[in-house]
ROMARLO-155702 format. One record per residue: x negated, y negated, z negated of N, C-alpha, C in turn; residue in three letters. Coordinates in steps of 0.2 Angstrom, whole numbers, padded with zeros to 4 digits, always signed. Layout:
# residues N
XYZXYZXYZAla ...
//
This chain:
# residues 356
-0170+0046+0041-0166+0040+0043-0164+0037+0037Met -0163+0030+0037-0162+0026+0030-0155+0027+0029Ala -0154+0028+0022-0147+0029+0020-0143+0022+0020Ala -0136+0023+0020-0132+0017+0021-0128+0017+0014Asn -0128+0011+0011-0125+0010+0004-0117+0008+0006Lys -0113+0011+0002-0106+0009+0002-0103+0008-0004Ala -0100+0003-0005-0096+0001-0012-0088+0001-0010Asn -0084+0002-0014-0077+0003-0012-0074-0004-0012Gly -0069-0005-0008-0066-0012-0007-0058-0011-0008Ala -0055-0016-0010-0048-0015-0011-0045-0014-0003Ala -0041-0010-0003-0037-0009+0003-0039-0013+0009Gly -0060+0001+0005-0064+0005+0008-0063+0011+0003Thr -0063+0088-0002-0068+0084-0003-0074+0089-0001Ser -0077+0088+0001-0084+0090+0002-0085+0096+0007Gly -0090+0099+0006-0093+0104+0011-0089+0110+0012Ala -0084+0111+0007-0080+0117+0007-0075+0117+0012Thr -0074+0111+0016-0069+0111+0021-0062+0110+0019Gly -0057+0114+0022-0050+0112+0021-0047+0118+0017Arg -0051+0122+0014-0048+0128+0010-0047+0126+0003Gly -0048+0130-0002-0046+0128-0009-0052+0123-0011Glu -0050+0117-0014-0054+0112-0016-0056+0113-0023Arg -0062+0112-0025-0064+0112-0032-0060+0108-0036Pro -0058+0110-0043-0054+0107-0047-0057+0100-0049Ala -0063+0099-0049-0066+0093-0050-0065+0087-0046Ser -0063+0089-0040-0061+0083-0035-0057+0078-0037Arg -0052+0079-0041-0048+0074-0043-0045+0077-0050Ser -0043+0072-0054-0041+0073-0061-0035+0078-0061Ala -0036+0084-0064-0030+0089-0064-0024+0086-0067Gly -0025+0082-0072-0019+0080-0076-0015+0075-0072Trp -0018+0073-0066-0013+0068-0062-0010+0072-0056Leu -0012+0078-0055-0009+0081-0049-0001+0083-0051Arg +0002+0084-0045+0010+0086-0046+0012+0089-0039Ser +0017+0093-0039+0019+0096-0033+0023+0090-0029Ala +0021+0090-0022+0024+0085-0018+0027+0088-0012Cys +0032+0084-0009+0035+0086-0003+0030+0084+0003Leu +0031+0087+0009+0027+0085+0015+0029+0078+0018Pro +0026+0076+0023+0027+0069+0026+0034+0067+0026Pro +0039+0071+0027+0046+0069+0027+0049+0068+0021Ser +0045+0067+0015+0047+0067+0008+0052+0062+0007Arg +0052+0056+0011+0057+0050+0009+0062+0051+0014Leu +0063+0056+0018+0068+0056+0023+0075+0056+0020Gly +0076+0059+0014+0082+0059+0011+0085+0052+0009His +0080+0048+0007+0082+0041+0006+0085+0037+0012Thr +0082+0038+0018+0084+0035+0025+0091+0038+0026Ser +0093+0044+0025+0099+0047+0026+0104+0044+0022Lys +0102+0044+0015+0107+0040+0011+0109+0033+0012Leu +0104+0029+0014+0105+0022+0016+0109+0022+0022Asp +0108+0026+0027+0112+0026+0033+0120+0027+0031Gly +0121+0032+0027+0128+0033+0025+0131+0027+0021Ala +0127+0024+0017+0129+0019+0013+0131+0013+0017Arg +0127+0011+0022+0128+0006+0027+0133+0007+0032Leu +0135+0014+0034+0139+0016+0039+0137+0015+0045Gly +0131+0015+0047+0128+0015+0053+0123+0020+0055Val +0121+0024+0050+0117+0030+0052+0120+0036+0055Gly +0116+0041+0058+0119+0047+0061+0122+0051+0056Ser +0120+0051+0049+0123+0055+0044+0131+0054+0044Thr +0133+0048+0044+0140+0046+0043+0143+0046+0050Leu +0140+0043+0055+0144+0042+0062+0146+0049+0064Ala +0142+0054+0063+0144+0061+0066+0150+0063+0062Gly +0152+0061+0057+0158+0064+0054+0165+0060+0055Thr +0164+0054+0059+0170+0050+0061+0172+0051+0068Leu +0179+0049+0068+0182+0050+0075+0178+0044+0079Ser +0179+0046+0086+0174+0041+0091+0176+0034+0090Ala +0182+0031+0089+0183+0024+0088+0181+0021+0082Pro +0181+0025+0076+0179+0023+0070+0171+0023+0070Val +0168+0028+0073+0161+0028+0074+0158+0022+0078Ala +0162+0020+0083+0160+0014+0087+0160+0008+0082Val +0166+0007+0078+0166+0001+0074+0160+0001+0069Arg +0159+0007+0066+0154+0008+0061+0147+0006+0064Ala +0146+0008+0071+0140+0006+0074+0139-0001+0075Ala +0144-0005+0075+0144-0012+0076+0143-0016+0069Lys +0143-0013+0064+0142-0016+0058+0135-0020+0057Val +0135-0026+0056+0129-0030+0055+0124-0026+0051Ala +0118-0026+0054+0112-0023+0050+0109-0028+0045Lys +0107-0026+0040+0104-0030+0035+0097-0031+0038Ala +0095-0038+0038+0088-0040+0041+0082-0040+0035Thr +0077-0037+0037+0071-0037+0033+0066-0041+0036Ile +0064-0047+0033+0058-0051+0036+0052-0049+0033Leu +0047-0047+0037+0040-0044+0035+0035-0049+0036Val +0031-0051+0031+0025-0055+0032+0019-0051+0033Thr +0014-0053+0036+0008-0048+0036+0010-0043+0041Gly +0014-0044+0046+0016-0038+0050+0010-0035+0054Gly +0005-0038+0055-0001-0035+0059-0006-0032+0054Asp -0005-0032+0048-0009-0029+0043-0008-0021+0043Gly -0012-0018+0038-0011-0010+0037-0004-0009+0036Gln -0001-0012+0030+0005-0010+0029+0011-0012+0033Leu +0010-0018+0036+0015-0021+0041+0015-0016+0047Gly +0009-0014+0050+0009-0009+0056+0012-0003+0054Arg +0011+0000+0048+0014+0006+0046+0022+0005+0045Cys +0024+0000+0043+0031-0002+0043+0034-0002+0050Leu +0030-0004+0054+0033-0004+0061+0034+0003+0064Arg +0029+0007+0062+0030+0014+0064+0036+0018+0061Glu +0038+0016+0055+0044+0020+0052+0050+0016+0053Ile +0050+0011+0057+0056+0006+0058+0062+0010+0061Glu +0061+0015+0065+0066+0018+0068+0070+0023+0063Arg +0066+0025+0058+0069+0029+0053+0074+0026+0049Gln +0074+0019+0049+0079+0015+0045+0084+0012+0049Trp +0089+0015+0052+0093+0012+0057+0098+0007+0053Ala +0098+0007+0047+0103+0002+0044+0100-0005+0043Gly +0094-0006+0046+0090-0012+0045+0088-0015+0051Tyr +0088-0021+0052+0084-0025+0057+0078-0028+0054Lys +0072-0026+0057+0066-0029+0055+0064-0034+0059Phe +0061-0039+0056+0058-0045+0059+0051-0045+0056Val +0046-0044+0061+0039-0044+0059+0036-0050+0061Phe +0032-0053+0056+0029-0059+0058+0022-0059+0055Thr +0017-0062+0057+0011-0063+0055+0009-0070+0055Asp +0003-0072+0053+0001-0080+0053+0003-0084+0059Val +0002-0080+0065+0003-0083+0071+0011-0086+0072Gly +0015-0082+0069+0023-0083+0069+0025-0087+0063Glu +0022-0086+0057+0024-0089+0051+0019-0090+0046Leu +0018-0096+0044+0012-0098+0040+0016-0098+0033Asp +0014-0093+0029+0018-0092+0022+0015-0097+0017Ile +0010-0101+0019+0007-0106+0014+0011-0113+0015Thr +0015-0113+0021+0019-0119+0022+0026-0118+0020Asp +0028-0122+0015+0035-0120+0012+0040-0122+0017Arg +0040-0127+0021+0045-0129+0026+0045-0124+0031Ala +0040-0121+0033+0040-0115+0038+0043-0109+0035Ala +0042-0108+0029+0045-0102+0026+0053-0103+0025Val +0055-0109+0023+0062-0111+0023+0066-0110+0030Arg +0062-0112+0035+0065-0112+0041+0066-0105+0044Ala +0061-0100+0042+0061-0093+0045+0067-0090+0041Ala +0068-0091+0034+0073-0088+0030+0080-0091+0033Val +0080-0097+0035+0086-0099+0037+0088-0097+0044Ala +0083-0096+0048+0084-0093+0055+0086-0085+0055Glu +0082-0081+0051+0083-0074+0051+0088-0072+0046His +0090-0076+0041+0095-0074+0036+0093-0067+0033Lys +0088-0066+0030+0086-0059+0028+0089-0057+0021Pro +0091-0050+0021+0093-0048+0014+0087-0046+0010Ala +0081-0045+0013+0075-0043+0010+0069-0047+0013Trp +0064-0049+0009+0058-0051+0012+0053-0046+0009Val +0049-0043+0013+0043-0039+0011+0036-0043+0013Ile +0033-0045+0007+0027-0049+0008+0021-0044+0008Asn +0019-0042+0014+0013-0038+0016+0007-0042+0017Ala +0007-0049+0017+0002-0053+0018-0002-0054+0012Ala -0009-0054+0013-0013-0056+0007-0021-0057+0010Ala -0024-0061+0005-0031-0062+0006-0035-0056+0003Tyr -0038-0052+0006-0041-0046+0003-0049-0045+0004Thr -0052-0050+0006-0059-0050+0006-0062-0051-0001Ala -0063-0045-0004-0064-0045-0011-0070-0049-0013Val -0076-0047-0010-0082-0051-0011-0082-0058-0009Asp -0079-0059-0003-0079-0066+0000-0075-0071-0005Lys -0070-0068-0008-0066-0072-0012-0070-0076-0018Ala -0075-0072-0020-0079-0075-0025-0081-0083-0024Glu -0082-0084-0017-0084-0091-0015-0078-0095-0012Gly -0072-0091-0011-0067-0094-0008-0060-0093-0012Glu -0061-0094-0019-0056-0093-0023-0049-0097-0022Glu -0050-0103-0020-0045-0107-0019-0041-0105-0013Glu -0045-0103-0007-0041-0101-0002-0037-0094-0003Leu -0041-0090-0007-0037-0084-0009-0031-0085-0013Ala -0031-0090-0018-0026-0092-0022-0020-0095-0017Arg -0022-0099-0012-0017-0102-0008-0013-0096-0004Lys -0016-0091-0003-0013-0085+0001-0010-0080-0004Ile -0013-0079-0009-0011-0073-0014-0006-0076-0019Asn -0006-0082-0021-0002-0085-0026+0003-0090-0023Ala +0000-0096-0021+0005-0101-0019+0010-0099-0013Leu +0007-0095-0008+0012-0093-0003+0017-0089-0006Ala +0016-0085-0011+0021-0080-0014+0026-0085-0018Val +0024-0090-0020+0029-0095-0023+0034-0097-0018Glu +0031-0099-0012+0036-0101-0007+0040-0095-0005Asn +0038-0089-0004+0042-0084-0002+0047-0082-0008Leu +0045-0083-0014+0050-0081-0019+0055-0086-0020Ala +0054-0093-0019+0059-0098-0021+0064-0098-0014Leu +0062-0097-0009+0066-0098-0003+0070-0092-0002Glu +0067-0086-0003+0071-0079-0003+0076-0080-0009Ser +0075-0082-0014+0079-0082-0020+0085-0088-0018Ala +0084-0093-0015+0088-0098-0013+0093-0095-0008Ala +0091-0091-0004+0095-0088+0001+0099-0081-0001Ala +0098-0079-0008+0101-0073-0010+0097-0067-0008Gly +0091-0067-0006+0088-0061-0003+0083-0059-0009Ala +0082-0052-0008+0077-0049-0013+0070-0050-0010Gly +0064-0049-0014+0058-0050-0012+0054-0044-0015Leu +0050-0040-0010+0046-0035-0012+0039-0038-0010Val +0035-0038-0016+0028-0041-0016+0023-0035-0017His +0018-0035-0013+0012-0030-0014+0006-0033-0018Ile +0005-0029-0024-0001-0031-0028-0006-0026-0028Ser -0010-0026-0033-0016-0022-0033-0019-0019-0040Thr -0022-0014-0040-0025-0012-0046-0031-0016-0049Asp -0033-0021-0045-0038-0026-0047-0036-0031-0052Tyr -0030-0031-0054-0027-0035-0059-0030-0032-0066Val -0032-0026-0066-0034-0023-0072-0042-0024-0073Phe -0044-0024-0079-0051-0025-0080-0055-0018-0079Pro -0052-0012-0079-0055-0006-0078-0059-0003-0083Gly -0057-0005-0089-0061-0002-0095-0057+0003-0099Asp -0051+0005-0097-0047+0010-0101-0047+0016-0097Asp -0050+0022-0099-0050+0028-0095-0044+0032-0095Pro -0038+0029-0095-0032+0032-0095-0028+0030-0089His -0023+0034-0086-0018+0031-0081-0015+0025-0084Pro -0015+0020-0080-0012+0013-0082-0005+0012-0080Leu -0001+0011-0086+0006+0010-0085+0007+0002-0083Lys +0013+0000-0081+0015-0006-0079+0013-0011-0084Glu +0014-0009-0091+0013-0014-0096+0007-0014-0099Asp +0002-0011-0096-0005-0011-0099-0008-0018-0098Ala -0012-0019-0103-0015-0026-0103-0019-0027-0096Pro -0018-0033-0093-0021-0035-0087-0028-0039-0089Thr -0032-0040-0085-0038-0044-0086-0043-0044-0080Gly -0041-0046-0074-0045-0046-0068-0052-0048-0069Pro -0057-0045-0066-0064-0047-0066-0066-0050-0060Arg -0062-0051-0056-0064-0054-0049-0059-0060-0047Ser -0061-0064-0042-0057-0069-0040-0051-0066-0037Ala -0052-0061-0032-0047-0058-0029-0041-0055-0034Tyr -0043-0052-0039-0039-0049-0044-0035-0055-0048Gly -0039-0060-0049-0036-0066-0053-0030-0069-0048Arg -0031-0070-0042-0026-0073-0038-0021-0068-0037Thr -0022-0062-0036-0016-0057-0036-0012-0056-0042Lys -0015-0057-0048-0011-0057-0054-0006-0064-0054Leu -0010-0069-0052-0005-0075-0052+0000-0075-0047Glu -0001-0071-0041+0004-0069-0036+0010-0065-0039Gly +0009-0061-0044+0014-0057-0047+0019-0062-0051Glu +0016-0067-0054+0020-0071-0058+0024-0075-0054Ala +0022-0077-0048+0025-0081-0043+0031-0077-0040Lys +0030-0071-0039+0035-0067-0036+0041-0067-0041Ala +0040-0067-0047+0045-0066-0052+0050-0073-0052Ala +0048-0078-0049+0052-0083-0048+0059-0082-0044Leu +0058-0076-0041+0065-0073-0037+0067-0068-0042Asn +0073-0068-0045+0075-0063-0050+0076-0056-0047Pro +0077-0056-0041+0077-0049-0037+0070-0048-0034Arg +0065-0047-0038+0059-0046-0036+0056-0038-0038Asn +0053-0035-0033+0050-0029-0034+0043-0030-0032Ile +0039-0030-0037+0031-0030-0037+0029-0023-0037Val +0025-0021-0032+0022-0014-0031+0014-0015-0031Ile +0011-0013-0037+0004-0012-0037+0002-0006-0034Arg -0003-0006-0030-0006+0000-0027-0014+0000-0026Thr -0017+0004-0024-0024+0005-0024-0027+0009-0018Ser -0033+0006-0016-0037+0010-0011-0034+0011-0005Trp -0031+0007-0002-0026+0008+0004-0030+0009+0010Leu -0028+0014+0014-0031+0015+0020-0026+0017+0025Tyr -0028+0017+0032-0023+0019+0037-0028+0020+0043Ser -0024+0021+0049-0028+0021+0056-0029+0014+0058Ile -0027+0009+0054-0027+0002+0057-0032-0002+0053Tyr -0035-0007+0056-0039-0012+0053-0045-0010+0050Gly -0048-0014+0045-0054-0012+0042-0053-0009+0035Asn -0055-0003+0034-0054+0001+0027-0059+0006+0026Asn -0059+0009+0020-0064+0013+0018-0064+0019+0023Phe -0059+0022+0025-0059+0028+0029-0062+0027+0035Val -0060+0022+0039-0063+0020+0045-0070+0018+0045Arg -0072+0015+0040-0079+0014+0039-0084+0020+0038Thr -0081+0025+0034-0084+0031+0032-0085+0035+0039Met -0079+0035+0043-0080+0039+0049-0085+0036+0054Leu -0085+0030+0054-0090+0027+0059-0097+0028+0056Arg -0098+0027+0050-0105+0029+0047-0107+0036+0047Leu -0102+0041+0047-0103+0048+0047-0105+0050+0054Gly -0104+0046+0059-0106+0047+0066-0113+0044+0067Val -0114+0038+0064-0120+0035+0065-0126+0037+0061Glu -0124+0039+0055-0130+0041+0050-0130+0048+0048Lys -0136+0050+0046-0136+0057+0043-0135+0058+0036Arg -0135+0052+0032-0133+0052+0025-0131+0044+0024Gln -0127+0044+0018-0124+0037+0016-0124+0038+0008Val -0125+0032+0005-0125+0031-0002-0118+0028-0004Glu -0114+0031-0009-0108+0029-0010-0107+0029-0018Val -0104+0024-0020-0103+0023-0028-0099+0029-0031Val -0102+0032-0036-0098+0038-0039-0096+0036-0046Ala -0096+0030-0049-0094+0029-0055-0088+0024-0056Asp -0084+0023-0051-0078+0020-0050-0072+0025-0048Gln -0067+0025-0053-0062+0030-0051-0055+0026-0050Trp -0052+0029-0045-0045+0027-0042-0041+0032-0039Gly -0036+0030-0035-0032+0034-0031-0032+0031-0024Ser -0035+0035-0019-0033+0033-0013-0026+0033-0010Pro -0024+0029-0007-0017+0028-0005-0016+0027+0002Thr -0012+0031+0006-0011+0030+0013-0006+0024+0014Ser -0007+0020+0018-0003+0014+0019+0004+0017+0022Ala +0004+0023+0025+0010+0026+0028+0015+0028+0022Tyr +0012+0031+0017+0015+0033+0011+0018+0026+0007Asp +0014+0021+0007+0016+0015+0004+0022+0012+0008Leu +0022+0012+0014+0027+0009+0018+0034+0013+0017Ala +0034+0020+0016+0039+0024+0014+0042+0022+0007Gly +0037+0021+0003+0039+0019-0004+0042+0012-0004Ala +0040+0008+0000+0043+0001+0000+0050+0001+0002Val +0051+0005+0007+0058+0006+0010+0063+0010+0005Met +0060+0015+0001+0064+0018-0004+0066+0014-0009Ala +0062+0009-0011+0063+0004-0016+0069-0001-0014Ala +0069-0003-0008+0074-0007-0005+0081-0003-0005Ile +0081+0003-0003+0087+0007-0002+0090+0008-0009Ala +0086+0008-0014+0089+0009-0021+0086+0004-0026Lys +0087-0002-0025+0083-0007-0029+0084-0007-0037Pro +0078-0008-0039+0077-0009-0047+0071-0014-0047Ser +0072-0019-0052+0067-0025-0051+0062-0025-0056Tyr +0057-0028-0055+0051-0028-0059+0045-0026-0056Gly +0040-0024-0060+0034-0022-0058+0033-0014-0058Ile +0031-0011-0053+0030-0004-0052+0023-0002-0049Phe +0021+0004-0051+0015+0007-0048+0016+0012-0043His +0013+0011-0038+0013+0016-0032+0006+0017-0030Tyr +0004+0024-0030-0002+0026-0027-0001+0034-0025Cys -0005+0036-0021-0005+0043-0020-0007+0047-0026Asp -0005+0054-0027-0007+0057-0033-0014+0059-0033Lys -0017+0060-0039-0024+0062-0040-0028+0057-0041Gly -0035+0058-0042-0040+0053-0043-0046+0055-0040Ala -0051+0051-0038-0057+0052-0035-0061+0046-0036Ala -0068+0047-0036-0073+0041-0035-0073+0040-0027Thr -0076+0034-0026-0077+0032-0019-0082+0038-0016Trp -0086+0041-0020-0091+0046-0017-0087+0052-0015Ala -0083+0054-0019-0079+0060-0018-0074+0059-0013Leu -0071+0053-0012-0067+0051-0007-0071+0051+0000Phe -0076+0049+0000-0081+0049+0006-0082+0056+0008Ala -0084+0060+0003-0085+0067+0005-0079+0071+0008Glu -0073+0070+0005-0068+0072+0008-0066+0070+0015Glu -0068+0064+0017-0067+0061+0023-0072+0065+0028Ile -0078+0066+0026-0083+0068+0031-0081+0076+0032Met -0078+0079+0027-0077+0086+0027-0071+0087+0032Ala -0066+0083+0031-0060+0083+0036-0061+0082+0043Leu -0066+0077+0044-0068+0075+0051-0073+0080+0054Ala -0076+0085+0050-0081+0089+0052-0088+0086+0053Gly -0089+0081+0050-0095+0077+0051-0101+0079+0046Leu -0107+0081+0048-0112+0083+0044-0116+0077+0042Glu -0113+0073+0038-0117+0067+0035-0116+0068+0027Cys -0122+0068+0024-0122+0069+0017-0121+0063+0013Lys -0117+0063+0008-0115+0058+0004-0119+0058-0003Val -0123+0053-0003-0127+0053-0010-0123+0049-0015Asn -0123+0051-0021-0119+0048-0026-0124+0043-0029His -0121+0036-0030-0125+0031-0033-0121+0028-0038Ile -0124+0024-0043-0120+0020-0048-0118+0013-0045Thr -0114+0010-0049-0111+0003-0047-0118-0002-0047Thr -0122-0001-0052-0128-0005-0053-0133-0004-0047Ala -0133+0002-0044-0137+0003-0038-0134+0000-0032Glu -0128-0002-0032-0125-0005-0026-0122-0012-0028Ser -0126-0017-0029-0123-0023-0032-0118-0027-0026Pro -0114-0030-0029-0109-0033-0025-0107-0040-0028Ala -0104-0045-0024-0102-0051-0027-0097-0051-0032Ala -0092-0046-0031-0086-0046-0035-0086-0039-0039Ala -0084-0040-0045-0084-0034-0050-0078-0030-0048Gln -0079-0023-0047-0073-0018-0047-0071-0015-0053Arg -0065-0013-0054-0063-0009-0060-0067-0003-0060Pro -0070-0001-0065-0072+0006-0066-0068+0011-0066Ala -0061+0010-0069-0056+0015-0069-0050+0012-0068Phe -0046+0013-0063-0040+0010-0061-0035+0014-0058Ser -0034+0020-0061-0029+0025-0059-0022+0023-0062Ile -0017+0022-0057-0011+0019-0059-0006+0025-0061Leu -0003+0024-0066+0003+0029-0068+0009+0027-0064Asp +0011+0032-0060+0017+0031-0056+0024+0033-0058Thr +0024+0036-0064+0030+0039-0066+0037+0034-0066His +0036+0028-0068+0041+0023-0067+0044+0022-0060Arg +0039+0022-0055+0042+0021-0048+0046+0028-0047Phe +0043+0034-0048+0046+0040-0046+0053+0041-0049Glu +0054+0038-0056+0060+0039-0059+0065+0034-0056Ala +0063+0028-0054+0067+0022-0052+0070+0024-0045Ala +0066+0026-0041+0067+0026-0034+0068+0034-0031Phe +0067+0038-0035+0069+0045-0033+0064+0048-0028Gly +0058+0046-0029+0053+0049-0024+0048+0054-0027Val +0045+0058-0023+0040+0063-0025+0034+0060-0021Arg +0028+0059-0024+0022+0057-0021+0017+0062-0019Ile +0014+0062-0013+0010+0067-0011+0003+0066-0014Pro -0001+0071-0014-0008+0071-0017-0012+0067-0011Glu -0017+0063-0014-0020+0059-0009-0024+0063-0004Trp -0027+0069-0005-0030+0073+0000-0025+0075+0006Glu -0018+0077+0004-0014+0078+0009-0013+0073+0014Met -0012+0067+0011-0011+0061+0016-0017+0059+0019Ser -0023+0060+0016-0029+0058+0020-0030+0063+0026Leu -0029+0069+0025-0029+0073+0031-0025+0071+0037Glu -0019+0069+0035-0015+0066+0041-0018+0061+0045Glu -0021+0056+0041-0023+0050+0044-0030+0052+0047Val -0034+0056+0045-0041+0058+0048-0039+0061+0055Val -0034+0065+0054-0032+0069+0061-0029+0064+0066Asn -0026+0059+0064-0024+0054+0069-0030+0050+0072Lys -0034+0048+0067-0040+0045+0070-0045+0050+0074Leu -0045+0056+0072-0049+0060+0077-0045+0061+0084Lys -0039+0060+0084-0035+0061+0090-0036+0054+0095Gly -0039+0049+0092-0039+0043+0096-0044+0044+0102Glu 
//
């Protein structure tokens, strides 16, 4: 059967199964001890106590005082891109953040490229925070649609930044590892030189500058995003693993696969304990797209061979970074979270997809 080629896309181990994994599966110098999926729960409890509406505080109050506390107005969070991967994962964890009222929008409810529409939405909902989870993410297609990508990834961010700032709201904006050229084989800190090699990366970098028009901005760069939702590398590999006996996947691009569920929790941890500027968040460890694919096949129990190929053997319209592992120490220190290893989170998502 003919092999199928796969190249990694911005938000697209092995035969030993789920036991001890070979040390080569991810860079050992990036591994760290992590908490299980409830790892961010402490932040939720802390926020509930701070706002006076969570169960942590209400349980210690007399009945009349508890009732009054429950009536305290919740801070509103306006979410754009609510039907995307991150937006849908935020919907899933909404109930864990009882101190907030979430308003989810997507293009059908709010065109963020329309300044007047953004102004009206902010006036109507009066958010304390805006989370911009909307983006143009068709990396190869953007090479021929750079102005459209710029309109969504940069000009729309300007609208959100200016209108949220005018209303006194904070802005969380999601960016990407594709703002880096990918030629530095070390974990990338927030102040590492940028130099995107693709239209997608260029427009996302412009978006970061636009987000800074709101002084209360939190820009979170992430990488290789996946979930049970939408089109992403994990879902593609699971489909191909059923359809094909072998696939060809790029083995000379390094990054950190990141669960959108983990990113959603990280966004809320940042809002609960805000610190402003650019931060890096991705799951711990490192992989190539080929090693990532092997782990997906192994966790799903699929007997599909992953053949390793080079980037040159899998030509694409857009150039991808060869090395874009993000250093997350600043995020961990600022927001008090411990980040899981990518294999742990991948297993959770694969198990969910297997249960569908």
